[in-house]
N, C-alpha and C positions, 0 to 999 in steps of 0.2 A: 540426474537421472532419475528415472521412476518406475515403480517396479507396481502393477496393479493387478491385485485379487479380486476375485468374483465370486467368493467361497462362499455358499450360503450357512453352512455351520457359523464358518468364522465372522459371518453378517448379524448371526443371529447371537451369537456371542458377544461380540461387539458392545449393542445394545444393553445386555443383559447383565453385562458383568459392575453397569453406572447406578448410580444413589437408586433411580427409580427402577431397576432392575426388569424390563423391559425391554424387549429388541425394537430397533430401533426403524420405524414401518416403511421408510423409502430408501436404506440404505444398499447402495448395488456394490459398491468397491470398497476397498483400504485399499492406499495408497504409501509407497516409503517413499520416499525424496530423500535421494543425496543431494548435497548440492557442495560444490567446494569453489573456492576465491581463494588468489593470490595479491598477498598485499604487497606493495611497492615500494622501494625505499630509495631515493636516487636512482628510477628508472630500473633498478634490481628489484628482483622477485625476495624479499627478506622470510617470508613465509607464507606456507600456505596450510589456509582453515578449512575443515572439512565440517558438517554437520547433517545430520539425518532429523528428517522430522516425518510426523506422518500425517493425512489427512483423507479426507472420506468424498465422495460422492454419490449422488442418488442419482446417475447416469448408469446405465448396464455399460459392458464392453460393444455392446453393438454399435452403439452412440458415441461414446465415449473410450478408445484405445489408448492406450500406456502416451504415446506419443502426442495426440493430440491435448490432454489432459497436462503432460510436461508441456505443452505451448501454453496452454490456458493459464498454468501456473506461473510462466514466467510472466504472460503480461500482464496478470492481476500485481506479479511484484514490482513489476516495473512502472504501474499506475502509480503503487503505494508508494513506493520511492521517489517517484516524480515530485510528489506531494509532499511525503514528507523531510524531504532532502531540502527545498525552497523553505518548507516552513522554520525549520531548525536551523539552517545556515543565516537567511536574509531577517529572518523574525527573531532568531536566536531563542525559539520558544523552549528548549527544552533547559535554559536557567529561567523559565520565567518563575516568579515569588509568587504566582495569582493559584491558590489552590483549592479555596475553601467556597462552598454554597455554590450558583450556579457562573459567578464569571470565567473560571477556564474554560466550560464550554464556548460562552459568548465570546471569549477573545481566540478561542479558535476560528468561530464562526465567522468572526470579523477579518481574519488573517487570511483563511478560505474566502471569502467573498472577494478582498484582495487581490489575492493570484489571481479568480476569476477575472475580474475585471481588468485589469491589465493582459491577461492572455488572450483576453479576447478582444481589447486593443489590439492587439497584435505587435504586443512588446518581446523582442525575443531574448529579453535577461531581466528577470524581474527585478534582481539589485540594484542593476544602472537605472529600471524604470523609480525603484524606490525613492533611492538619491536623486533622480532627476525630478521628480513630485515632491520631493521633501521641500525644495526650493520657490517649487510652485503651485501652490494651494489653489490658486485656481483655477488651474488646470486638474487639477485633482479631485476638486469638487466638478468640473466638469463631466469628467469620467466616470466620475460615481453617477452623477443623473444622466446620463446617457446609458446609463450602463453597459459600459465599454465598449458599444457601436460609436466607431470615430467619426 
């Protein structure tokens, strides 16, 4: 559920309360976002988690009412979850021991490139594609050289 508040006094305060002490010039709305998810265990709800977060928007309420903002937030998190889930589950990114210099960003970029190439090539399951191509290095090289185009 999303509540959107477009109050000029609140908008002026939100920016001025920060370290710079000045209002944010393009702030139009302050949002309160309530999320709820049910955790399942053996097909039954074992726990319900609720979370409240806040967001801001530079779009006025006439261009972005609360319903539209809720859909945009859901779409954003759908994309984020899709990318991070694959990176964590297939490539086990969260357990990576690489933490210094530019190496973590380089490895993340390589993982993103691999995922993009596999999706562009039409693989429906990234995990299965990684396993398949691990045993077929010539196909993996061809995938990279073709830019993921069949």
